[in-house]
Every structure is written in structure tokens, then in C-alpha cells.
N, C-alpha and C positions, 0 to 999 in steps of 0.2 A: 511585516504584515502577515497575518494569519490567513489560512484558507477556510472559507465558509463552505462546508460540504453539503449544505442545503441549497446552494445557488448554482450548481452546474448539472449538466446532463450526465446520467449514468448509462447512456446508450453507447455501446462500444463502436457502433457505426458512425456516430457523431464525434465521440471522444475515445479514440482507440487506445491511448496511453494516458495514465495518470502518473506523473512524475512528481514525487514528493521528496523534498530534502529539508533538513533542519538540524538544529542542535538542541533545541528545547524539547521537553517531553510533549508528545502528542496529547491532545485532550482525550478524555474517555468518551468515545462515540456513544450516542444514544442508540437504542435498539433499532430505530427506523433507519439510521445511517448504516449500521452494521448490516442490516438486511439489504440495503441498496448496494453497498460495496460487494457483498457476497454475490448478489445477482449479476452485477456488472462483470465480475470475474468469471462467473459460471457461463455468462453469455459471450465470453471470448475477449473481454477487456484485459489490459495489462496494467499492472500496478508496479512501477519501479520506485524503490525507496532507497534513498542515499542518506547516510548519517554524516553530516559535516564533521570533519576531524574525528570520526569514529566515536562520537559522543555517546557514552553508555546510557545517559538519561533518555536520549532519543531512541536508541536501540531497544532498551527495555520497554519503553512505552509502545513501540511498534510491535514487539513480540507479544505484549499483552493484548493489543487490539487484533492482531492476526489470529491469535488463539481464540478470541471471541468470534471472529468471522468464520473460521474453520476449526471448530473444537475437536473434530475427529481426524485432523491431519497434523503431520509433523513438519515444522519449518526446518529446511535444510539449506546449507550454503550452495551457491551456484559454483560448479567446477570451473577452474581457471581456463579451460579450453571451451567453455560454453560460447555459442555463437552470438550471444548478446554483446560480448566484448569486441566483436568485429563487425557489428551492424552499423549502418549509416542512418 
């Protein structure tokens, strides 16, 4: 079942974390959704993305969309000692 990005709150006080996992490519988001995700992240929301089985199709589509969300930023890996790996 897919996620409908038009049907949930982009308010980080209501939805502090968006956890997205998958193995199929993400759809190409429309410009309105890109703007909502960008604002959600800028307002303090967290977007955790996990590629099931390391699927390159999913990874590549995420990289495409995050580049559209933040065209002036570089996507970097999280270091192995990052606190996200020990959070509850």
C-alpha cells in the first residue's frame, strides 16, 4: 500500500517524524508536495528514510526527490556513532 502525501499533516508538532521505508521507487512528488515537505523539515520535522534490502531503485528515487526539496544542499551519510542509532 502506498503513502498518499496529500492526506496527512505536515505540522511537526502533530507529526514529529515521517518514517518512510520501501523497495520500489518513490513517485515523483508534485511541486506542492515538495514545498510541504521542505517546510515540514524547516519547521523541525524529521524524515527518516529506510531502503528495504538496500534497493537502489528506492535509494535513487529518494536522492532525486531530496535534491528537489533542498537543491542547494548535499546529502551525506549519517556517521555510525550518530545518536539516532541509540535513540528509543
